[in-house]
C-alpha angles and dihedrals in degrees: 000000000000109000090224091054090048091052092050091050091050091049091049090050091050092049091048091050091049090050092050092048100044099036107028101032109025093023091048091054091049093048090049091053091048091049092048090049090052089056095053110123092212103030093163093058128088119196093234090058095058109101102158131049124186113184146137120255121227087261089060094252118140112240129188124191131186127201115215124173091346095309128107122225126188110224099172138077083004140356108256138131110271127233105258096203095050097043095042086050092055091048091049093047092051093049092049098037110135132191127230097204141353134223103211098189103034127185121236114315094247091067089067097038090256097118131085113342094024118142112258131197116190127186142169126229113183107316095334126094122208136185133204115200114201120204136176130304120276117256091242128037132010096291138118131213115243137168141190106247132345096287104044124190088207138015121229133201121222130187105266093229088062090055091047089058087065093058119094137158117243093251089053089058091055124085101257096190105121092204131018116200144127107255092209091056096056108104104165135034130191110195122188138176127162108308097000141080130181127185118201124191127192117232131181090269098044140280122339132187109244095175127069088037119239096025092118126201123012126226100266096197091050092051093046091048090052092052091046093051091050094047090054096042111122129191121242090206145332139252107209099176108084116242128200111267091240092053092047092050091242099116087082104012121210086228130006131184131185116196113200114199133187099017093116135250116285113244093024099091135287114346116242115249094223131064142131133250131215122197127207121181135170118222136177127334120254134187125304093035093291131136132208116245141181114232145159097312120067120220094035135082121214123221108220131186110254090220089063095054103032091094096055101125113249104175130079096235092059090067097044124101105257105164113126096177135000131174143139105275096214092057096058117102103172144012126200125204118196124185130203106268095232090052092055097037109143090003112095130243116041090184136034130195124206118200133182118224128217093276094049100259117139120227131192126221134231090359130051110239130211115267114281098000095108093051091048092048093052091046091055092048089053090069107016115161135173120246094205141008117242096186140341089230140353135200123236095269093048091048090051090050092057094044099257100110092088103006118239091220132018119195120192128182122202130199119213117242129199125228114301135167107298094357126106117241111263095020111156130229122210107238102169139019129183129184120207126201133176117347128216115196090217102039103028135239127313109247139183139176111225093228095064140039100231116114117211141181119226125215111280088224088069091069085084091059103028123050105239093182141007090257092052091048094052095046100041107026109032122082112232089004095176092057091046093054094047094043096045096239140320142226122295116283140178139244 
């Protein structure tokens, strides 16, 4: 084919492709947006401009809401914070409401259900007031008759699902958050349940238990989870008529929490004299597995789903610091396991080292371990917690009695470190150490971290992943354990 002809054909194809893209595709999208904008019932209104809504709830109750400084407030039939999502949604739906067809010379409004008794939704945008009148459904299709104002010059049809998005129950228009607070600003918690009280204070290094005295650090993740659960707690309904505290079960609440905000973090300078306090309390159970609760608004009780509050911790141990070791698994290069000499007497070795190679596989030395046991052991050490506290402190004789003076097993984890000034490349840093004492198959092993006095028990299930004694290590972790014991050890192997 003539090269010139080929070039002309290629140019024509490119021009045709450009025409299809710019006119049919991009142009089609633009024309669709223009057409949709032309069908807007309130084209002069933007959702952000709407600051008043006057509508009927699905129960037939008139509700009025005002938006001030970005927040909605119900002013009728009661004064109450409005639900931002629901009311912003109504404002957005009104501003973007589009018609499917128009009747330019309509008959009397009653024919379309737009006369007396029709549902009306009024709103204000800037200085202008508008009204949407909603009639009955069309005889054919999933559409509903609507009109602008009571005496429309034309009647419009709108997809019924768009009208349904404007329908809400009164409770759905109310702010259903039981508490509203900034989690990061809470610096003191008072937690009560029948017969118990705990006071937690935030310091620069985390949460600490102030009461009862001497309990030490609190479990930071547990406290943060509690605050998170409360910040996301939503009411299923409301009880607006005050009830006596005894009748509502709030004279002695099943669970009570005081959140103190703005008093300042302990250890970070002088505490501010001023602050505010929020109270949350659980009262009596009501129907549909709900429970009455006090929340952010006085003079009203919230109905909350029992499933949402059943996990609120109501025992002292839940709030106590219980982490024995914690580290980022990927940063660990080695783990050492040392056994009490008398326990391993005549049974080599008394110590084992686990190391991870360049591809992430763990190897044991001087014994070959069963496949996967080293990786599981390190994974458990990365997040090892006690399941109960044996004692807050013990003397030397008591420590010896539970097998911690000296420990039966010492576990140490090391993180690799690159070359630094004065440090050899690959030098390791100890990041965690755990001491294990006597082990009970039903209750678990006694455990302690050397940097604190508290004595814990670990879950007995962990004896399958963590060697709680030299005997357990040889029988559960070592490959060909019988041969190793008789032969006095072997060369390093892998898992």
